[in-house]
N, C-alpha and C positions, 0 to 999 in steps of 0.2 A: 206434718200437718200444721198449718198455721191457725192459731186460735184468734178469732176476731174479738174485739172488745165487747161486742154484744153477747158472745158466748161466755164471757167472764163476768158473772153476775156482780152487781154492786155489793151485795152482802159478802161475797168472797173478797172483794177488794178491801172493804171496810174491815173484815176479819183479819186480813194480812196486816193492815195498818195497826189495828188494835194489838195484835200479837207483838209487833215490834215495839210499840209504845209501852205495853205492860212490862215487857222484858227490861226496857230501859228504866222504867219507874222502879221496878223491883231491885235493880242493880244500884241505882243512884239515889233514890228518895226514901224508900221504905227501910226503916232501921229496926224493925221488930226482930229480936233475937231468935224467936221461934222459927222464922223463915230462914232455912239453911240454904244449901246449894240447890237451886231450882232452875229448870229450863221450861220456858213456855213453848210447848211443842205445836199447838194449834189453837185456833179460835174459830168456832162455828157461830155465825151470826144469823138470826132469823131473818127471813125476807123483809119483814117490816122494820128491821134494825132496832128492835126494842129489847131483845135478849141476846146475850152472848155466853156461850159455854167456853170457858178457858181451860184447856187441857195442860196439866203441869206434870212434869217428871221431877220428883223430889228424891234427892240422894242423901244417904246418911242414915244413922240409926234413929233419928227423931223425925222421920218423914210424916208421921201422924200429926205431930205438933205443928208441922209446916202449914197444914191446912187450917188449923186453928188460927195461926197468925195471918194467913191470907184472908180468912173470913173477917177477922178483926180489922184488917187494912182495906177491906172492900170499899167503904165510903171514901177513903182518901184516894184510892186508885181511880175510882169513878170521877172524882173531882179533878184529878190530874188529867185524866183522859178528856174531860170537858174543856180544859184549858188548851190542850194540844190538838184536838180534832175539830174540824169544822162540820159539826153535825147538829141538826135541830134537837135531837134527843141523844143522850149518852145511854147506851144499852145497859140494862141490868146485868150484872156479872154473876156467874156461878162458876166455881172452881171444881174441876174434876181431875182425878188422878189418871195419868196416861200410863198404861201398862205395856205400851208398844215395845220398849226395850226388853222388858222381862219376857214378853211373848216371843220375841225374836231369839233370845238366848235359849229359851225352852225348845224352840223348833230346831235351832242349830244343834243342840245337844242330842235331840232325837235323830237328826240326820247323821251325826257322827256315830251314834250307836248302831245305825243301820249299816254303816260302812265296815264296822268291825266284823272280822270273820267269826262265825259261830263254831264252837267245837263240840 
C-alpha cells in the first residue's frame, strides 16, 4: 500500500524531524552529566504543532536523574530546535519515559515460559 503525502500528517512529519534533531542535540550539544545514555524513541506533536511529547529510553542505573537533566536542558533544547527548524512556533517539550523495550522483554519472557514443558 502506498501512502500519499496527504495521509502523512504534518504533525507526524514535524515529529519525525524533531526526534532526529533532539537526538543530535543530546549527542553533540548537551553536556549535562545527569543525562546518560538515552535514545529518543518517538515524538508525538499535537495537530496545532504547539506541544510535543518526547519519548526517551534511558539506560543505566541513574535513569531517574536523566529526566532531571532533560528537564533542566529543556529551554536550551527548544532554542536549538528553533535555530534548526523552520517553524513559526517551536513546540513546548515534555519528556516521557518509553517503556517499550522493557515491555517487549517482559512479553518475550512470558512467551518463553509458555514454551517450557510443564511437569
